[in-house]
C-alpha positions as CSV (number, residue, x, y, z in Angstrom):
1,M,-0.7,15.2,20.2
2,N,-1.4,11.4,20.9
3,L,0.5,8.9,18.8
4,L,-0.5,5.2,18.6
5,Y,1.6,2.7,17.2
6,F,0.0,-0.6,15.8
7,A,1.3,-4.4,15.1
8,W,5.4,-4.3,13.8
9,L,5.5,-0.8,14.3
10,R,4.8,-0.8,18.0
11,Q,7.4,-3.9,18.4
12,K,9.9,-1.6,16.8
13,I,9.6,1.3,18.8
14,G,8.9,-0.6,21.7
15,K,5.7,1.4,22.9
16,G,2.1,1.4,21.7
17,E,1.3,4.9,22.7
18,E,2.7,8.0,23.6
19,T,2.0,11.8,24.1
20,M,4.1,14.4,22.8
21,A,4.2,18.0,22.2
22,L,3.9,19.3,18.6
23,P,7.7,19.6,17.4
24,D,8.7,22.8,16.0
25,G,8.5,22.6,12.2
26,V,6.2,19.7,12.2
27,A,3.1,20.6,10.2
28,S,2.3,17.4,8.3
29,V,2.4,13.8,8.5
30,A,5.6,13.5,7.0
31,D,7.1,16.2,8.9
32,L,6.2,14.1,11.8
33,I,7.6,10.8,10.6
34,A,11.1,12.8,9.8
35,H,11.2,13.9,13.4
36,L,10.1,10.8,14.8
37,K,12.9,9.0,12.8
38,S,15.3,11.3,14.6
39,L,14.4,10.1,18.0
40,G,16.4,6.7,17.8
41,P,17.0,3.3,16.3
42,G,13.7,1.8,16.8
43,Y,11.9,4.7,15.4
44,A,14.1,4.8,12.6
45,D,14.0,1.3,11.6
46,A,9.9,1.5,12.2
47,F,9.5,4.2,9.5
48,A,12.4,3.3,7.2
49,E,10.0,2.7,4.5
50,D,7.4,5.5,4.7
51,G,5.5,3.5,1.7
52,R,4.8,0.4,4.2
53,V,3.1,2.8,7.0
54,R,-0.3,3.7,6.8
55,V,-2.0,6.9,8.8
56,A,-5.1,7.9,10.8
57,V,-5.3,11.4,11.6
58,N,-8.2,11.8,14.3
59,Q,-9.2,8.3,13.0
60,K,-9.5,9.4,9.3
61,H,-7.3,7.3,6.9
62,S,-4.9,10.1,5.7
63,G,-2.1,10.8,3.5
64,L,1.6,11.9,4.3
65,D,0.4,15.5,3.4
66,A,-2.3,15.7,6.2
67,K,-2.0,18.5,8.4
68,V,-1.3,17.8,11.9
69,A,-1.8,19.9,15.1
70,A,-1.1,19.9,19.0
71,D,-4.5,18.4,19.8
72,D,-4.4,15.3,17.2
73,E,-4.9,11.6,17.6
74,I,-2.3,10.1,14.7
75,A,-2.0,6.5,14.4
76,F,0.4,4.6,12.6
77,F,-0.4,1.0,11.3
78,P,0.7,-1.6,8.6
79,P,-1.5,-2.0,5.5
80,V,-4.5,-3.8,6.0
81,T,-5.1,-7.1,4.3
82,G,-8.3,-9.2,3.9
83,G,-9.2,-12.5,2.8
């Protein structure tokens, strides 16, 4: 899977993109976030408040219950505001 991180998520994690194999037991975005939090303090800090993170699976806005697969592109970004 290809993971993309934007804005302050990128800053906390230290990279804007990475590729990883679908971890065992990961079936949803929520599962993936739980796995990412275990990868180190930058990830844990970036995903400390799940409600502050938005996600898109294959360029479609999705919720934490969205299913994920090995060939998906998953983007994480902060809430977008306009004015």
